[in-house]
Backbone as CSV, one residue per row, in Angstrom:
resi,resn,N_x,N_y,N_z,CA_x,CA_y,CA_z,C_x,C_y,C_z
1,MET,0.839,-1.197,0.000,0.000,0.000,0.000,0.869,1.239,0.000
2,ASN,0.426,2.223,-0.736,1.182,3.464,-0.694,0.566,4.424,0.318
3,LYS,1.262,5.525,0.532,0.880,6.475,1.573,-0.525,7.050,1.362
4,SER,-0.903,7.398,0.142,-2.213,8.008,-0.094,-3.351,7.043,0.226
5,MET,-3.123,5.755,-0.010,-4.159,4.784,0.323,-4.343,4.667,1.822
6,ASN,-3.267,4.714,2.582,-3.366,4.672,4.034,-4.099,5.895,4.563
7,ILE,-3.844,7.043,3.962,-4.520,8.267,4.375,-6.009,8.168,4.059
8,ARG,-6.349,7.598,2.912,-7.766,7.441,2.564,-8.461,6.518,3.570
9,ASN,-7.826,5.405,3.911,-8.405,4.488,4.900,-8.587,5.184,6.244
10,LEU,-7.565,5.897,6.663,-7.630,6.614,7.935,-8.750,7.649,7.923
11,THR,-8.900,8.340,6.808,-9.959,9.338,6.681,-11.335,8.679,6.745
12,LEU,-11.498,7.549,6.061,-12.773,6.829,6.110,-13.070,6.319,7.520
13,VAL,-12.069,5.799,8.204,-12.254,5.330,9.578,-12.656,6.504,10.479
14,ALA,-12.005,7.652,10.314,-12.355,8.832,11.114,-13.798,9.258,10.845
15,MET,-14.218,9.172,9.588,-15.604,9.498,9.261,-16.553,8.498,9.929
16,GLY,-16.195,7.225,9.908,-17.009,6.197,10.559,-17.122,6.428,12.059
17,ILE,-16.010,6.774,12.691,-16.025,7.085,14.127,-16.959,8.264,14.383
18,SER,-16.864,9.282,13.545,-17.730,10.461,13.697,-19.201,10.099,13.567
19,LEU,-19.531,9.252,12.586,-20.918,8.808,12.427,-21.399,8.064,13.673
20,ASN,-20.553,7.207,14.225,-20.925,6.480,15.445,-21.173,7.426,16.612
21,VAL,-20.266,8.376,16.801,-20.378,9.293,17.933,-21.607,10.192,17.785
22,ILE,-21.821,10.724,16.597,-22.992,11.586,16.365,-24.281,10.784,16.541
23,GLY,-24.331,9.582,15.991,-25.513,8.737,16.159,-25.780,8.426,17.625
24,ALA,-24.734,8.069,18.359,-24.881,7.761,19.783,-25.376,8.969,20.561
25,LEU,-24.850,10.138,20.227,-25.277,11.358,20.912,-26.754,11.664,20.639
26,ILE,-27.177,11.481,19.407,-28.590,11.696,19.056,-29.479,10.723,19.828
27,ALA,-29.109,9.436,19.821,-29.915,8.422,20.515,-29.967,8.686,22.013
28,LEU,-28.845,9.076,22.591,-28.794,9.349,24.031,-29.606,10.592,24.379
29,THR,-29.442,11.631,23.594,-30.143,12.890,23.853,-31.657,12.711,23.765
30,LEU,-32.095,11.955,22.774,-33.535,11.740,22.571,-34.066,10.541,23.352
31,ARG,-33.183,9.829,24.071,-33.542,8.635,24.845,-34.265,7.594,23.982
32,LEU,-33.730,7.405,22.786,-34.315,6.437,21.859,-34.050,5.018,22.362
33,PRO,-34.935,4.088,22.058,-34.697,2.704,22.471,-33.724,1.965,21.551
34,ILE,-33.166,2.655,20.565,-32.097,2.117,19.730,-30.860,2.973,19.954
35,TYR,-29.738,2.562,19.412,-28.457,3.133,19.823,-27.791,4.040,18.786
36,LEU,-27.967,3.757,17.527,-27.405,4.546,16.415,-25.892,4.715,16.483
37,ASP,-25.214,3.861,17.256,-23.771,4.009,17.450,-22.937,3.072,16.590
38,SER,-23.574,2.400,15.629,-22.801,1.473,14.800,-22.962,1.733,13.302
39,ILE,-23.556,2.843,12.939,-23.724,3.158,11.516,-22.359,3.276,10.846
40,GLY,-21.448,3.980,11.480,-20.095,4.129,10.933,-19.337,2.818,10.899
41,THR,-19.517,2.005,11.928,-18.856,0.695,11.974,-19.308,-0.167,10.803
42,ILE,-20.605,-0.193,10.559,-21.147,-1.009,9.476,-20.736,-0.441,8.118
43,LEU,-20.718,0.874,7.990,-20.259,1.486,6.743,-18.827,1.074,6.436
44,ILE,-17.964,1.161,7.418,-16.561,0.809,7.212,-16.416,-0.699,6.972
45,ALA,-17.257,-1.509,7.614,-17.239,-2.955,7.346,-17.532,-3.225,5.876
46,CYS,-18.458,-2.467,5.309,-18.821,-2.652,3.898,-17.762,-2.101,2.950
47,LEU,-17.143,-1.002,3.328,-16.167,-0.369,2.437,-14.760,-0.942,2.573
48,LEU,-14.325,-1.180,3.799,-12.928,-1.560,4.027,-12.737,-2.936,4.657
49,GLY,-13.792,-3.518,5.197,-13.676,-4.834,5.811,-13.666,-4.801,7.321
50,SER,-13.635,-5.991,7.877,-13.782,-6.175,9.325,-12.682,-5.513,10.153
51,LYS,-11.440,-5.611,9.697,-10.327,-5.067,10.487,-10.527,-3.572,10.759
52,TYR,-10.844,-2.819,9.727,-11.052,-1.385,9.892,-12.358,-1.089,10.628
53,ALA,-13.358,-1.954,10.449,-14.640,-1.760,11.135,-14.482,-1.943,12.643
54,VAL,-13.694,-2.929,13.047,-13.437,-3.139,14.476,-12.762,-1.905,15.072
55,MET,-11.755,-1.375,14.374,-11.078,-0.162,14.856,-12.067,0.991,14.968
56,THR,-12.921,1.145,13.972,-13.909,2.219,13.962,-14.847,2.099,15.145
57,GLY,-15.386,0.908,15.353,-16.346,0.701,16.432,-15.758,0.923,17.812
58,VAL,-14.600,0.332,18.058,-13.978,0.462,19.380,-13.582,1.914,19.642
59,CYS,-13.000,2.578,18.650,-12.627,3.992,18.829,-13.866,4.863,19.047
60,GLY,-14.956,4.567,18.346,-16.196,5.313,18.553,-16.708,5.165,19.976
61,SER,-16.639,3.938,20.513,-17.055,3.709,21.902,-16.180,4.486,22.878
62,LEU,-14.896,4.499,22.616,-13.980,5.229,23.503,-14.228,6.732,23.456
63,VAL,-14.401,7.273,22.253,-14.660,8.719,22.130,-15.968,9.077,22.829
64,SER,-17.021,8.307,22.572,-18.306,8.572,23.232,-18.168,8.436,24.742
65,GLY,-17.448,7.418,25.174,-17.278,7.177,26.603,-16.517,8.259,27.326
66,PHE,-15.518,8.820,26.666,-14.721,9.863,27.309,-15.335,11.251,27.181
67,THR,-16.345,11.411,26.333,-16.911,12.741,26.125,-18.304,12.931,26.728
68,PHE,-19.241,11.989,26.488,-20.605,12.263,26.960,-21.342,11.057,27.527
69,ASP,-20.840,9.841,27.346,-21.557,8.662,27.813,-20.586,7.632,28.368
70,PRO,-20.282,7.703,29.671,-19.301,6.780,30.251,-19.668,5.302,30.080
71,TYR,-20.942,4.981,29.951,-21.355,3.590,29.748,-20.792,3.037,28.436
72,SER,-20.615,3.890,27.458,-20.190,3.468,26.122,-18.873,2.703,26.136
73,ILE,-17.978,3.068,27.012,-16.677,2.400,27.083,-16.857,0.905,27.366
74,TYR,-17.772,0.588,28.244,-17.995,-0.805,28.629,-18.599,-1.636,27.495
75,PHE,-19.217,-0.949,26.542,-19.851,-1.658,25.435,-18.948,-1.753,24.194
76,ALA,-17.675,-1.421,24.331,-16.725,-1.546,23.221,-16.663,-2.974,22.665
77,PRO,-16.767,-4.031,23.504,-16.782,-5.383,22.932,-17.954,-5.615,21.965
78,VAL,-19.045,-4.913,22.165,-20.182,-5.028,21.254,-19.783,-4.491,19.886
79,GLN,-19.068,-3.378,19.869,-18.609,-2.795,18.607,-17.591,-3.706,17.923
80,LEU,-16.767,-4.355,18.712,-15.797,-5.299,18.152,-16.545,-6.412,17.419
81,SER,-17.549,-6.962,18.067,-18.365,-8.014,17.449,-19.104,-7.495,16.221
82,THR,-19.665,-6.299,16.324,-20.396,-5.711,15.207,-19.488,-5.543,13.998
83,GLY,-18.322,-4.958,14.195,-17.396,-4.728,13.089,-16.948,-6.016,12.435
84,LEU,-16.592,-6.974,13.256,-16.110,-8.253,12.738,-17.204,-8.981,11.958
85,LEU,-18.369,-9.121,12.567,-19.431,-9.918,11.951,-20.124,-9.194,10.803
86,ALA,-20.260,-7.881,10.890,-20.862,-7.136,9.774,-19.974,-7.241,8.532
87,GLY,-18.664,-7.168,8.720,-17.743,-7.329,7.592,-17.859,-8.699,6.963
88,LEU,-17.946,-9.728,7.797,-18.102,-11.094,7.277,-19.428,-11.264,6.546
89,MET,-20.516,-10.765,7.131,-21.836,-10.889,6.500,-21.887,-10.125,5.173
90,TYR,-21.258,-8.950,5.136,-21.239,-8.166,3.897,-20.466,-8.915,2.806
91,ASN,-19.305,-9.441,3.174,-18.484,-10.163,2.190,-19.158,-11.425,1.674
92,LYS,-19.994,-12.041,2.480,-20.725,-13.247,2.073,-22.016,-12.902,1.326
93,GLY,-22.321,-11.598,1.174,-23.513,-11.175,0.447,-24.793,-11.179,1.259
94,PHE,-24.673,-11.264,2.597,-25.857,-11.335,3.446,-26.355,-9.970,3.919
95,LEU,-25.771,-8.902,3.458,-26.279,-7.575,3.811,-26.749,-6.847,2.564
96,LYS,-27.191,-7.616,1.581,-27.673,-7.054,0.325,-28.964,-7.755,-0.058
97,GLY,-29.927,-6.993,-0.509,-31.165,-7.562,-1.043,-31.983,-8.340,-0.036
98,LYS,-32.553,-9.450,-0.507,-33.475,-10.234,0.305,-32.800,-10.951,1.472
99,LYS,-31.495,-11.091,1.421,-30.768,-11.769,2.498,-30.499,-10.840,3.687
100,THR,-30.757,-9.552,3.523,-30.429,-8.572,4.564,-31.034,-8.907,5.925
101,PRO,-32.338,-9.206,6.029,-32.878,-9.503,7.372,-32.155,-10.656,8.070
102,LEU,-31.817,-11.703,7.317,-31.093,-12.830,7.897,-29.672,-12.422,8.286
103,GLY,-28.985,-11.705,7.405,-27.624,-11.251,7.695,-27.566,-10.370,8.923
104,VAL,-28.522,-9.476,9.056,-28.567,-8.601,10.237,-28.809,-9.440,11.486
105,PHE,-29.698,-10.421,11.395,-29.958,-11.276,12.553,-28.700,-12.038,12.961
106,VAL,-27.987,-12.580,11.971,-26.785,-13.370,12.258,-25.737,-12.533,12.993
107,PHE,-25.571,-11.266,12.612,-24.549,-10.501,13.324,-25.100,-9.727,14.512
108,SER,-26.415,-9.527,14.598,-26.941,-8.814,15.769,-27.172,-9.744,16.954
109,LEU,-27.381,-11.026,16.730,-27.606,-11.939,17.854,-26.389,-12.014,18.786
110,PRO,-25.175,-12.252,18.283,-24.025,-12.250,19.203,-23.822,-10.891,19.896
111,THR,-24.061,-9.800,19.165,-23.907,-8.482,19.806,-24.951,-8.301,20.897
112,SER,-26.145,-8.856,20.690,-27.198,-8.775,21.705,-26.803,-9.537,22.962
113,ILE,-26.230,-10.702,22.772,-25.810,-11.509,23.922,-24.716,-10.779,24.704
114,ILE,-23.749,-10.226,23.993,-22.670,-9.488,24.653,-23.232,-8.281,25.389
115,SER,-24.093,-7.495,24.703,-24.650,-6.302,25.354,-25.528,-6.653,26.530
116,ALA,-26.304,-7.726,26.405,-27.177,-8.126,27.513,-26.348,-8.516,28.733
117,CYS,-25.268,-9.244,28.511,-24.399,-9.625,29.632,-23.797,-8.389,30.304
118,ILE,-23.309,-7.468,29.496,-22.719,-6.247,30.049,-23.775,-5.453,30.814
119,ALA,-24.936,-5.226,30.193,-25.995,-4.426,30.825,-26.509,-5.095,32.099
120,ALA,-26.736,-6.410,32.045,-27.311,-7.106,33.195,-26.330,-7.244,34.348
121,PHE,-25.122,-7.685,34.040,-24.205,-8.037,35.110,-23.346,-6.873,35.596
122,LEU,-23.070,-5.904,34.746,-22.300,-4.742,35.205,-23.197,-3.617,35.721
123,PHE,-24.377,-3.463,35.102,-25.198,-2.294,35.413,-26.591,-2.624,35.926
124,GLY,-26.866,-3.878,36.212,-28.183,-4.247,36.728,-29.314,-3.949,35.760
125,GLY,-29.004,-3.885,34.473,-30.024,-3.673,33.448,-30.320,-2.228,33.121
126,VAL,-29.759,-1.304,33.887,-30.058,0.116,33.665,-28.796,0.827,33.190
127,THR,-28.843,1.336,31.965,-27.726,2.091,31.392,-28.247,3.445,30.938
128,SER,-27.448,4.155,30.201,-27.848,5.470,29.699,-28.800,5.380,28.512
129,SER,-28.977,4.195,27.960,-29.788,4.010,26.762,-31.282,4.093,27.059
130,GLY,-32.022,4.529,26.060,-33.472,4.560,26.164,-34.076,3.175,26.289
131,SER,-33.340,2.134,25.905,-33.859,0.764,26.036,-33.991,0.362,27.505
132,SER,-33.331,1.074,28.401,-33.466,0.790,29.839,-34.901,0.971,30.300
133,TYR,-35.637,1.849,29.640,-37.051,2.032,29.986,-37.838,0.747,29.731
134,ILE,-37.510,0.074,28.640,-38.190,-1.187,28.319,-37.881,-2.227,29.390
135,VAL,-36.625,-2.290,29.813,-36.221,-3.226,30.867,-37.009,-2.937,32.139
136,GLN,-37.140,-1.669,32.481,-37.873,-1.303,33.695,-39.359,-1.651,33.587
137,ILE,-39.948,-1.441,32.424,-41.359,-1.793,32.220,-41.545,-3.299,32.380
138,LEU,-40.661,-4.082,31.764,-40.763,-5.538,31.889,-40.596,-5.991,33.337
139,SER,-39.748,-5.311,34.082,-39.550,-5.697,35.491,-40.813,-5.465,36.314
140,HIS,-41.631,-4.487,35.925,-42.906,-4.252,36.619,-43.906,-5.381,36.377
141,PHE,-43.667,-6.170,35.330,-44.504,-7.332,35.039,-43.849,-8.615,35.567
142,ASN,-42.925,-8.432,36.504,-42.225,-9.531,37.175,-41.402,-10.414,36.245
143,VAL,-40.955,-9.848,35.127,-40.032,-10.573,34.259,-38.657,-10.474,34.922
144,PRO,-37.970,-11.600,35.112,-36.637,-11.537,35.733,-35.715,-10.567,34.966
145,MET,-34.888,-9.875,35.702,-34.050,-8.822,35.119,-33.192,-9.337,33.972
146,VAL,-32.525,-10.470,34.136,-31.654,-10.985,33.083,-32.472,-11.297,31.821
147,VAL,-33.658,-11.858,31.998,-34.519,-12.171,30.862,-34.989,-10.891,30.181
148,SER,-35.410,-9.897,30.980,-35.891,-8.649,30.379,-34.775,-7.911,29.653
149,VAL,-33.571,-7.952,30.195,-32.437,-7.306,29.517,-32.142,-8.029,28.205
150,PHE,-32.136,-9.368,28.236,-31.840,-10.131,27.019,-32.904,-9.901,25.954
151,VAL,-34.171,-9.980,26.315,-35.262,-9.776,25.350,-35.183,-8.365,24.769
152,THR,-34.961,-7.395,25.639,-34.851,-6.004,25.191,-33.673,-5.835,24.238
153,GLN,-32.526,-6.399,24.590,-31.337,-6.260,23.750,-31.528,-6.908,22.390
154,VAL,-32.118,-8.101,22.360,-32.323,-8.783,21.078,-33.204,-7.934,20.168
155,CYS,-34.288,-7.421,20.718,-35.225,-6.627,19.901,-34.627,-5.283,19.481
156,THR,-34.047,-4.571,20.437,-33.517,-3.241,20.111,-32.256,-3.321,19.267
157,ASP,-31.397,-4.319,19.525,-30.191,-4.474,18.702,-30.557,-4.801,17.260
158,TYR,-31.527,-5.695,17.080,-31.923,-6.039,15.709,-32.469,-4.799,14.998
159,ALA,-33.357,-4.070,15.649,-33.923,-2.861,15.035,-32.820,-1.849,14.728
160,ASP,-31.910,-1.666,15.670,-30.803,-0.717,15.504,-29.902,-1.123,14.344
161,LYS,-29.510,-2.378,14.305,-28.598,-2.839,13.250,-29.289,-2.876,11.890
162,PHE,-30.574,-3.225,11.864,-31.294,-3.234,10.588,-31.396,-1.814,10.032
163,LEU,-31.694,-0.850,10.897,-31.732,0.553,10.463,-30.356,0.991,9.962
164,ALA,-29.310,0.642,10.697,-27.949,1.018,10.302,-27.576,0.409,8.948
165,VAL,-27.861,-0.877,8.765,-27.547,-1.538,7.491,-28.338,-0.886,6.358
166,SER,-29.592,-0.554,6.595,-30.412,0.097,5.564,-29.851,1.455,5.185
167,LEU,-29.453,2.245,6.182,-28.864,3.560,5.896,-27.536,3.420,5.150
168,VAL,-26.725,2.460,5.560,-25.443,2.227,4.892,-25.677,1.788,3.447
169,ALA,-26.639,0.909,3.225,-26.938,0.452,1.862,-27.333,1.630,0.978
170,LEU,-28.130,2.544,1.524,-28.503,3.745,0.762,-27.275,4.600,0.459
171,GLY,-26.418,4.757,1.451,-25.210,5.563,1.270,-24.247,4.955,0.275
172,VAL,-24.022,3.658,0.380,-23.092,2.976,-0.524,-23.648,2.979,-1.948
173,ALA,-24.966,2.886,-2.076,-25.587,2.857,-3.413,-25.350,4.151,-4.184
174,VAL,-25.213,5.274,-3.487,-25.023,6.546,-4.196,-23.556,6.893,-4.421
175,LEU,-22.644,6.073,-3.878,-21.222,6.318,-4.141,-20.930,6.040,-5.605
176,PRO,-20.082,6.838,-6.220,-19.708,6.563,-7.606,-19.072,5.175,-7.730
177,LYS,-19.410,4.482,-8.788,-18.893,3.132,-9.023,-17.366,3.123,-9.045
178,SER,-16.772,4.153,-9.625,-15.311,4.216,-9.702,-14.685,4.303,-8.307
179,TYR,-15.346,4.999,-7.390,-14.826,5.121,-6.020,-14.907,3.771,-5.307
180,LYS,-16.036,3.085,-5.453,-16.189,1.770,-4.825,-15.155,0.790,-5.376
181,LEU,-14.918,0.840,-6.698,-13.918,-0.044,-7.301,-12.515,0.264,-6.799
182,SER,-12.193,1.545,-6.647,-10.854,1.904,-6.165,-10.641,1.428,-4.737
183,ILE,-11.687,1.452,-3.924,-11.582,0.954,-2.558,-11.406,-0.568,-2.582
184,GLN,-12.207,-1.270,-3.361,-12.127,-2.725,-3.428,-10.782,-3.198,-3.968
185,GLN,-10.219,-2.496,-4.964,-8.913,-2.864,-5.502,-7.830,-2.696,-4.453
186,ARG,-7.953,-1.680,-3.647,-6.964,-1.398,-2.623,-6.997,-2.455,-1.532
187,ILE,-8.189,-2.966,-1.207,-8.324,-3.968,-0.153,-7.770,-5.303,-0.613
188,ASN,-8.092,-5.677,-1.855,-7.689,-7.006,-2.370,-6.256,-7.080,-2.754
C-alpha cells in the first residue's frame, strides 16, 4: 500500500467514528430505544472490511465514553463483534437484497448476547440508553431482570442494526462506481 491509500483508509475510519459518535449522541439525547452508534462501523465494514470496522467501532465507543456517555466504554466489545461480523456478512452477500434480514440477525444476535451480559451483570439492566425504559417496564410485570435485559437487547439491537444496514446500503448505493472499485482494488 502506498501512503495516499493509508490516508484514505484513515480518513474513512475517522468518518465512521464520527458517524458512530454523532448517532450515539442523538440516541442518548432523545432517549431512543435504539443506539445509532454502529452506523459508521457497518459502513466501514462494507467499504474496508472487518479489520477497519473493528477499529472504527472500538474507537467510537472510547470517544463517546470519554466525552458524553461513560457507559459506552464498557460496550466496546459489542462494537468489536459488530465490526467483525458485519464485515463477514457483507463479504458473504448477506447484507444485500433479500438476504439482509437474515444477515442482520446473524450478526446482531451475538452483539445482543454481549450487550445483555454487560448491561445485566455490570449495570443491573439500567444504562444510559433509552432501552433501559423497556427493561424497567418488563420488570414491573415480574419478568426476571436478566430475561428482560436479554429480550430487550435482542429486539432493540436487531432494530438498531437493521436501520444502520439500511442507511449504509442507501449511502453505498449513491457512491460513484469508480470510487467503490478503487476501494475494493486497494483492499484485495
